[in-house]
C-alpha positions as protocol buffer text, in pm:
chain_id: "A"
residue {
  index: 1
  type: MET
  ca { x: -6437 y: -3467 z: 2829 }
}
residue {
  index: 2
  type: ARG
  ca { x: -6541 y: -3378 z: 2476 }
}
residue {
  index: 3
  type: THR
  ca { x: -6510 y: -3020 z: 2584 }
}
residue {
  index: 4
  type: ILE
  ca { x: -6192 y: -3025 z: 2696 }
}
residue {
  index: 5
  type: VAL
  ca { x: -6039 y: -3183 z: 2410 }
}
residue {
  index: 6
  type: VAL
  ca { x: -6164 y: -2929 z: 2160 }
}
residue {
  index: 7
  type: LEU
  ca { x: -6087 y: -2696 z: 2391 }
}
residue {
  index: 8
  type: VAL
  ca { x: -5708 y: -2847 z: 2407 }
}
residue {
  index: 9
  type: SER
  ca { x: -5706 y: -2855 z: 2026 }
}
residue {
  index: 10
  type: LEU
  ca { x: -5770 y: -2493 z: 1971 }
}
residue {
  index: 11
  type: ILE
  ca { x: -5522 y: -2395 z: 2205 }
}
residue {
  index: 12
  type: SER
  ca { x: -5251 y: -2612 z: 2026 }
}
residue {
  index: 13
  type: LEU
  ca { x: -5372 y: -2470 z: 1719 }
}
residue {
  index: 14
  type: CYS
  ca { x: -5325 y: -2147 z: 1827 }
}
residue {
  index: 15
  type: LEU
  ca { x: -5005 y: -2167 z: 1950 }
}
residue {
  index: 16
  type: PHE
  ca { x: -4861 y: -2358 z: 1612 }
}
residue {
  index: 17
  type: THR
  ca { x: -5025 y: -2099 z: 1409 }
}
residue {
  index: 18
  type: SER
  ca { x: -4821 y: -1808 z: 1613 }
}
residue {
  index: 19
  type: PHE
  ca { x: -4515 y: -2006 z: 1579 }
}
residue {
  index: 20
  type: ALA
  ca { x: -4567 y: -2075 z: 1230 }
}
residue {
  index: 21
  type: PHE
  ca { x: -4614 y: -1737 z: 1132 }
}
residue {
  index: 22
  type: ALA
  ca { x: -4321 y: -1595 z: 1331 }
}
residue {
  index: 23
  type: ALA
  ca { x: -4033 y: -1488 z: 1089 }
}
residue {
  index: 24
  type: PRO
  ca { x: -3812 y: -1233 z: 1019 }
}
residue {
  index: 25
  type: ASP
  ca { x: -3976 y: -955 z: 755 }
}
residue {
  index: 26
  type: LEU
  ca { x: -3713 y: -783 z: 547 }
}
residue {
  index: 27
  type: GLN
  ca { x: -3822 y: -392 z: 473 }
}
residue {
  index: 28
  type: VAL
  ca { x: -3665 y: -95 z: 279 }
}
residue {
  index: 29
  type: GLU
  ca { x: -3825 y: 232 z: 219 }
}
residue {
  index: 30
  type: ALA
  ca { x: -3596 y: 339 z: -95 }
}
residue {
  index: 31
  type: PRO
  ca { x: -3436 y: 27 z: -262 }
}
residue {
  index: 32
  type: THR
  ca { x: -3336 y: 271 z: -546 }
}
residue {
  index: 33
  type: PHE
  ca { x: -3095 y: 559 z: -565 }
}
residue {
  index: 34
  type: ASN
  ca { x: -3051 y: 790 z: -867 }
}
residue {
  index: 35
  type: PHE
  ca { x: -2710 y: 949 z: -827 }
}
residue {
  index: 36
  type: GLY
  ca { x: -2817 y: 1195 z: -1106 }
}
residue {
  index: 37
  type: GLU
  ca { x: -2515 y: 1291 z: -1349 }
}
residue {
  index: 38
  type: ILE
  ca { x: -2139 y: 1226 z: -1303 }
}
residue {
  index: 39
  type: TYR
  ca { x: -1846 y: 1225 z: -1525 }
}
residue {
  index: 40
  type: GLN
  ca { x: -1634 y: 895 z: -1588 }
}
residue {
  index: 41
  type: GLY
  ca { x: -1391 y: 825 z: -1334 }
}
residue {
  index: 42
  type: ASP
  ca { x: -1644 y: 955 z: -1047 }
}
residue {
  index: 43
  type: LYS
  ca { x: -1699 y: 724 z: -754 }
}
residue {
  index: 44
  type: VAL
  ca { x: -2066 y: 714 z: -625 }
}
residue {
  index: 45
  type: PRO
  ca { x: -2109 y: 583 z: -231 }
}
residue {
  index: 46
  type: HIS
  ca { x: -2472 y: 550 z: -129 }
}
residue {
  index: 47
  type: VAL
  ca { x: -2593 y: 362 z: 217 }
}
residue {
  index: 48
  type: PHE
  ca { x: -2935 y: 154 z: 174 }
}
residue {
  index: 49
  type: GLU
  ca { x: -3099 y: 121 z: 532 }
}
residue {
  index: 50
  type: PHE
  ca { x: -3340 y: -158 z: 579 }
}
residue {
  index: 51
  type: THR
  ca { x: -3539 y: -297 z: 895 }
}
residue {
  index: 52
  type: ASN
  ca { x: -3622 y: -641 z: 1015 }
}
residue {
  index: 53
  type: GLN
  ca { x: -3997 y: -562 z: 1100 }
}
residue {
  index: 54
  type: GLY
  ca { x: -4062 y: -937 z: 1186 }
}
residue {
  index: 55
  type: GLU
  ca { x: -4055 y: -1132 z: 1478 }
}
residue {
  index: 56
  type: ASP
  ca { x: -3758 y: -1315 z: 1449 }
}
residue {
  index: 57
  type: PRO
  ca { x: -3400 y: -1262 z: 1336 }
}
residue {
  index: 58
  type: LEU
  ca { x: -3333 y: -1138 z: 1013 }
}
residue {
  index: 59
  type: LEU
  ca { x: -2992 y: -1369 z: 928 }
}
residue {
  index: 60
  type: ILE
  ca { x: -2822 y: -1195 z: 607 }
}
residue {
  index: 61
  type: ASP
  ca { x: -2688 y: -1482 z: 407 }
}
residue {
  index: 62
  type: ARG
  ca { x: -2462 y: -1275 z: 170 }
}
residue {
  index: 63
  type: VAL
  ca { x: -2480 y: -957 z: -79 }
}
residue {
  index: 64
  type: ARG
  ca { x: -2354 y: -927 z: -415 }
}
residue {
  index: 65
  type: SER
  ca { x: -2354 y: -719 z: -685 }
}
residue {
  index: 66
  type: SER
  ca { x: -2419 y: -731 z: -1032 }
}
residue {
  index: 67
  type: CYS
  ca { x: -2041 y: -625 z: -1171 }
}
residue {
  index: 68
  type: GLY
  ca { x: -1711 y: -559 z: -1000 }
}
residue {
  index: 69
  type: CYS
  ca { x: -1749 y: -201 z: -1025 }
}
residue {
  index: 70
  type: THR
  ca { x: -1983 y: -190 z: -767 }
}
residue {
  index: 71
  type: ALA
  ca { x: -1840 y: -289 z: -409 }
}
residue {
  index: 72
  type: VAL
  ca { x: -2111 y: -365 z: -121 }
}
residue {
  index: 73
  type: LEU
  ca { x: -2089 y: -433 z: 221 }
}
residue {
  index: 74
  type: VAL
  ca { x: -2348 y: -503 z: 466 }
}
residue {
  index: 75
  type: SER
  ca { x: -2322 y: -352 z: 829 }
}
residue {
  index: 76
  type: GLU
  ca { x: -2439 y: -664 z: 1045 }
}
residue {
  index: 77
  type: LYS
  ca { x: -2560 y: -1007 z: 912 }
}
residue {
  index: 78
  type: ASN
  ca { x: -2801 y: -1071 z: 1210 }
}
residue {
  index: 79
  type: ILE
  ca { x: -3071 y: -834 z: 1262 }
}
residue {
  index: 80
  type: PRO
  ca { x: -3295 y: -870 z: 1552 }
}
residue {
  index: 81
  type: PRO
  ca { x: -3684 y: -827 z: 1557 }
}
residue {
  index: 82
  type: GLY
  ca { x: -3716 y: -420 z: 1511 }
}
residue {
  index: 83
  type: GLY
  ca { x: -3382 y: -364 z: 1432 }
}
residue {
  index: 84
  type: LYS
  ca { x: -3205 y: -187 z: 1153 }
}
residue {
  index: 85
  type: GLY
  ca { x: -2923 y: -254 z: 906 }
}
residue {
  index: 86
  type: GLU
  ca { x: -2706 y: -87 z: 637 }
}
residue {
  index: 87
  type: LEU
  ca { x: -2603 y: -190 z: 292 }
}
residue {
  index: 88
  type: LYS
  ca { x: -2325 y: 41 z: 173 }
}
residue {
  index: 89
  type: ALA
  ca { x: -2272 y: 68 z: -186 }
}
residue {
  index: 90
  type: ASN
  ca { x: -1990 y: 249 z: -365 }
}
residue {
  index: 91
  type: PHE
  ca { x: -1998 y: 235 z: -787 }
}
residue {
  index: 92
  type: ASP
  ca { x: -1656 y: 310 z: -958 }
}
residue {
  index: 93
  type: SER
  ca { x: -1769 y: 471 z: -1330 }
}
residue {
  index: 94
  type: ALA
  ca { x: -1421 y: 466 z: -1463 }
}
residue {
  index: 95
  type: ARG
  ca { x: -1508 y: 198 z: -1697 }
}
residue {
  index: 96
  type: PHE
  ca { x: -1871 y: 328 z: -1811 }
}
residue {
  index: 97
  type: ARG
  ca { x: -2073 y: 598 z: -2035 }
}
residue {
  index: 98
  type: GLY
  ca { x: -2443 y: 670 z: -2055 }
}
residue {
  index: 99
  type: ALA
  ca { x: -2723 y: 555 z: -1876 }
}
residue {
  index: 100
  type: ILE
  ca { x: -2638 y: 302 z: -1607 }
}
residue {
  index: 101
  type: SER
  ca { x: -2809 y: 63 z: -1380 }
}
residue {
  index: 102
  type: LYS
  ca { x: -2645 y: -155 z: -1131 }
}
residue {
  index: 103
  type: THR
  ca { x: -2809 y: -456 z: -937 }
}
residue {
  index: 104
  type: ILE
  ca { x: -2732 y: -514 z: -617 }
}
residue {
  index: 105
  type: TYR
  ca { x: -2837 y: -865 z: -451 }
}
residue {
  index: 106
  type: LEU
  ca { x: -2907 y: -928 z: -52 }
}
residue {
  index: 107
  type: TYR
  ca { x: -3003 y: -1288 z: 33 }
}
residue {
  index: 108
  type: SER
  ca { x: -3147 y: -1348 z: 356 }
}
residue {
  index: 109
  type: ASN
  ca { x: -3381 y: -1600 z: 581 }
}
residue {
  index: 110
  type: ASP
  ca { x: -3679 y: -1384 z: 505 }
}
residue {
  index: 111
  type: PRO
  ca { x: -3964 y: -1631 z: 389 }
}
residue {
  index: 112
  type: VAL
  ca { x: -4148 y: -1380 z: 166 }
}
residue {
  index: 113
  type: ARG
  ca { x: -3859 y: -1209 z: 10 }
}
residue {
  index: 114
  type: PRO
  ca { x: -3530 y: -1451 z: 30 }
}
residue {
  index: 115
  type: THR
  ca { x: -3346 y: -1197 z: -202 }
}
residue {
  index: 116
  type: LEU
  ca { x: -3433 y: -866 z: -231 }
}
residue {
  index: 117
  type: GLN
  ca { x: -3270 y: -593 z: -489 }
}
residue {
  index: 118
  type: PHE
  ca { x: -3122 y: -269 z: -485 }
}
residue {
  index: 119
  type: HIS
  ca { x: -3066 y: -56 z: -789 }
}
residue {
  index: 120
  type: LEU
  ca { x: -2811 y: 252 z: -856 }
}
residue {
  index: 121
  type: ARG
  ca { x: -2899 y: 432 z: -1155 }
}
residue {
  index: 122
  type: GLY
  ca { x: -2773 y: 742 z: -1307 }
}
residue {
  index: 123
  type: ASN
  ca { x: -2618 y: 873 z: -1602 }
}
residue {
  index: 124
  type: VAL
  ca { x: -2219 y: 850 z: -1649 }
}
residue {
  index: 125
  type: LEU
  ca { x: -2082 y: 1144 z: -1899 }
}
residue {
  index: 126
  type: GLU
  ca { x: -1768 y: 1097 z: -2099 }
}
residue {
  index: 127
  type: ILE
  ca { x: -1531 y: 1371 z: -2007 }
}
residue {
  index: 128
  type: VAL
  ca { x: -1411 y: 1348 z: -2350 }
}
residue {
  index: 129
  type: ALA
  ca { x: -1672 y: 1253 z: -2659 }
}
residue {
  index: 130
  type: VAL
  ca { x: -1527 y: 1081 z: -2930 }
}
residue {
  index: 131
  type: GLU
  ca { x: -1758 y: 1081 z: -3254 }
}
residue {
  index: 132
  type: PRO
  ca { x: -1776 y: 848 z: -3429 }
}
residue {
  index: 133
  type: SER
  ca { x: -1646 y: 624 z: -3190 }
}
residue {
  index: 134
  type: GLN
  ca { x: -1516 y: 369 z: -3429 }
}
residue {
  index: 135
  type: ILE
  ca { x: -1430 y: 383 z: -3790 }
}
residue {
  index: 136
  type: ASN
  ca { x: -1390 y: 89 z: -4034 }
}
residue {
  index: 137
  type: PHE
  ca { x: -1195 y: 193 z: -4330 }
}
residue {
  index: 138
  type: GLY
  ca { x: -1257 y: -135 z: -4507 }
}
residue {
  index: 139
  type: ARG
  ca { x: -1013 y: -247 z: -4772 }
}
residue {
  index: 140
  type: VAL
  ca { x: -735 y: 24 z: -4831 }
}
residue {
  index: 141
  type: GLU
  ca { x: -485 y: 15 z: -5079 }
}
residue {
  index: 142
  type: ALA
  ca { x: -147 y: 169 z: -5083 }
}
residue {
  index: 143
  type: GLU
  ca { x: -225 y: 430 z: -5388 }
}
residue {
  index: 144
  type: ASN
  ca { x: -588 y: 545 z: -5263 }
}
residue {
  index: 145
  type: PRO
  ca { x: -511 y: 655 z: -4915 }
}
residue {
  index: 146
  type: VAL
  ca { x: -858 y: 719 z: -4703 }
}
residue {
  index: 147
  type: ILE
  ca { x: -906 y: 998 z: -4474 }
}
residue {
  index: 148
  type: THR
  ca { x: -1117 y: 1053 z: -4228 }
}
residue {
  index: 149
  type: GLU
  ca { x: -1211 y: 1304 z: -3957 }
}
residue {
  index: 150
  type: VAL
  ca { x: -1252 y: 1219 z: -3568 }
}
residue {
  index: 151
  type: VAL
  ca { x: -1397 y: 1487 z: -3323 }
}
residue {
  index: 152
  type: LEU
  ca { x: -1286 y: 1526 z: -2960 }
}
residue {
  index: 153
  type: ARG
  ca { x: -1539 y: 1699 z: -2774 }
}
residue {
  index: 154
  type: ASN
  ca { x: -1446 y: 1815 z: -2371 }
}
residue {
  index: 155
  type: GLN
  ca { x: -1748 y: 1762 z: -2180 }
}
residue {
  index: 156
  type: GLY
  ca { x: -1574 y: 1821 z: -1880 }
}
residue {
  index: 157
  type: LYS
  ca { x: -1529 y: 2102 z: -1625 }
}
residue {
  index: 158
  type: GLU
  ca { x: -1177 y: 2192 z: -1686 }
}
residue {
  index: 159
  type: THR
  ca { x: -872 y: 2246 z: -1942 }
}
residue {
  index: 160
  type: LEU
  ca { x: -732 y: 1952 z: -2029 }
}
residue {
  index: 161
  type: THR
  ca { x: -372 y: 1889 z: -2213 }
}
residue {
  index: 162
  type: LEU
  ca { x: -374 y: 1645 z: -2514 }
}
residue {
  index: 163
  type: GLY
  ca { x: -71 y: 1479 z: -2576 }
}
residue {
  index: 164
  type: LYS
  ca { x: 135 y: 1450 z: -2895 }
}
residue {
  index: 165
  type: PRO
  ca { x: -129 y: 1160 z: -3084 }
}
residue {
  index: 166
  type: HIS
  ca { x: 32 y: 861 z: -3224 }
}
residue {
  index: 167
  type: ALA
  ca { x: -115 y: 572 z: -3419 }
}
residue {
  index: 168
  type: THR
  ca { x: -85 y: 217 z: -3285 }
}
residue {
  index: 169
  type: ALA
  ca { x: 6 y: 100 z: -3664 }
}
residue {
  index: 170
  type: ALA
  ca { x: 244 y: 225 z: -3885 }
}
residue {
  index: 171
  type: GLU
  ca { x: 43 y: 249 z: -4194 }
}
residue {
  index: 172
  type: LEU
  ca { x: -184 y: 490 z: -4033 }
}
residue {
  index: 173
  type: MET
  ca { x: -112 y: 887 z: -3959 }
}
residue {
  index: 174
  type: VAL
  ca { x: -250 y: 1135 z: -3706 }
}
residue {
  index: 175
  type: LYS
  ca { x: -272 y: 1473 z: -3764 }
}
residue {
  index: 176
  type: MET
  ca { x: -405 y: 1705 z: -3490 }
}
residue {
  index: 177
  type: PRO
  ca { x: -388 y: 2126 z: -3396 }
}
residue {
  index: 178
  type: GLU
  ca { x: -226 y: 2227 z: -3104 }
}
residue {
  index: 179
  type: VAL
  ca { x: -511 y: 2401 z: -2915 }
}
residue {
  index: 180
  type: ASP
  ca { x: -619 y: 2467 z: -2554 }
}
residue {
  index: 181
  type: PHE
  ca { x: -888 y: 2167 z: -2476 }
}
residue {
  index: 182
  type: VAL
  ca { x: -1133 y: 2416 z: -2273 }
}
residue {
  index: 183
  type: SER
  ca { x: -1465 y: 2309 z: -2162 }
}
residue {
  index: 184
  type: GLY
  ca { x: -1693 y: 2272 z: -2406 }
}
residue {
  index: 185
  type: ALA
  ca { x: -1421 y: 2276 z: -2672 }
}
residue {
  index: 186
  type: GLU
  ca { x: -1379 y: 2069 z: -2986 }
}
residue {
  index: 187
  type: VAL
  ca { x: -1093 y: 1938 z: -3196 }
}
residue {
  index: 188
  type: THR
  ca { x: -1091 y: 1752 z: -3476 }
}
residue {
  index: 189
  type: LEU
  ca { x: -825 y: 1534 z: -3558 }
}
């Protein structure tokens, strides 16, 4: 009788252990995508692929991005064992310049990694670089005008047409020569 109790206990333990460890397992080969160099205003689409290598269905609760500049969409919310899913991301660079890193969060029922991060990285080039980017005139007296120069550089691939500059304050005056603003050219204001 004692042997039967021990045998039943071992079988129960094995069954319980196998059910306890059956779980989804979210795996991704490349959670980071480096898009290289792009120009301001370009959009970068990318598809991240992931798999469920577990023994239970992977349930995607939600996805979100670190800012509104990156739209995200998951292909399916229920990934069966051995199944694949896609996370479609689209980064809009209109408001950015310089080195960029955007994070996308995928929330699931994976017990080991319930939140998985995906990353979009790269460098956004300004089409027109402005140097200096800010000017502080300090306290200016009417009888002592302050003169400063601003350099515009066309870093884009195409010739640009610059409209007549206008100042937003009546006390400011802007002068700019009329030139073709070809790629690589500089204009001083």
